[in-house]
Each structure stands twice: as C-alpha cells, then as structure tokens.
C-alpha positions in Angstrom: -1.7 -8.3 19.0 -0.1 -11.6 18.9 3.5 -11.8 19.6 4.3 -13.7 16.4 2.2 -13.6 13.4 1.7 -17.2 12.1 1.7 -17.7 8.4 2.6 -21.4 8.1 -1.0 -22.4 7.7 -1.7 -19.9 4.9 -2.1 -21.2 1.4 -1.2 -19.3 -1.8 -4.1 -18.3 -4.0 -6.5 -20.3 -1.9 -9.9 -18.7 -0.8 -11.4 -20.4 2.1 -15.0 -20.3 3.3 -14.2 -17.3 5.2 -12.7 -15.4 2.4 -13.3 -14.1 -1.0 -11.1 -13.1 -3.9 -10.6 -9.3 -4.1 -8.4 -7.5 -6.6 -6.7 -4.6 -5.3 -4.2 -2.2 -7.1 -1.0 -1.3 -5.2 1.4 1.1 -6.6 4.8 0.0 -8.1 7.0 1.6 -5.5 4.7 -0.2 -2.5 4.5 -3.7 -4.4 8.4 -3.1 -5.1 9.0 -2.1 -1.4 7.3 -5.6 -0.3 9.1 -7.8 -2.8 12.3 -6.8 -1.6 11.5 -7.7 1.9 9.0 -10.6 1.8 8.1 -13.5 -0.4 5.5 -12.1 -2.8 3.4 -15.1 -2.0 2.9 -13.9 1.6 1.8 -10.4 0.5 -1.8 -11.2 0.8 -1.5 -12.7 4.3 0.6 -9.7 5.4 -2.1 -7.2 4.0 -4.9 -9.2 5.7 -2.9 -9.4 9.3 -2.4 -5.6 9.1 -6.0 -4.8 8.3 -7.2 -7.2 11.0 -4.8 -5.4 13.6 -6.0 -2.0 12.3 -9.6 -3.2 13.1 -8.7 -4.3 16.3 -6.9 -1.3 17.2 -8.9 1.5 15.2 -7.8 4.4 17.4 -4.3 3.5 16.1 -3.6 5.0 12.7 -3.4 2.6 9.7 -0.1 3.8 8.8 1.5 3.1 12.4 -0.1 -0.3 12.3 1.4 -0.9 8.9 4.8 -0.1 10.0 4.5 -2.1 13.3 3.4 -5.1 11.5 6.2 -4.9 8.7 8.9 -4.2 11.6 7.6 -7.4 13.5 7.7 -9.4 10.2 11.2 -8.0 9.2 12.6 -8.8 12.6 11.4 -12.4 12.3 12.9 -12.8 8.9 16.3 -11.7 10.1 
C-alpha cells in the first residue's frame, strides 16, 4: 500500500472515464461513524481506496483492510 493515500485530485460527485456511478446503501451507524471522522465528500474516495487495497491484498480480510485504511486516514487527519 502507498505510504500516504492522496485524495487532493479527487473531485466530488464526478464520474471519470474509469469510473461509473453506483449507489450503495450504508447502515446509519456506519455512515455516522465515518461522518464524525472524515469529510463526507471523501467517503467515496475512502471506500474506493479500501476496496482497491482489499483487491491487491485479497488474502487480508476486508475488515482488517478497512480498519488499516481508516487508521491511516485518521492519523493523517490529526
């Protein structure tokens, strides 16, 4: 995994040629947990980064990947 996740080039609500709009439903407690810790506009980027890391390290359980990515982002946020 990259040492730092870079979201500065992400654009809110913009689908690129390599992306498509997909609606997913998050439970209220999950959305609330993220909402308290990150800018809600970054949620899609964080979910994408988490899933990419999981795909790269498919032997690592998804929950462990998610926890690792969230910890890294929280550390950077201060």
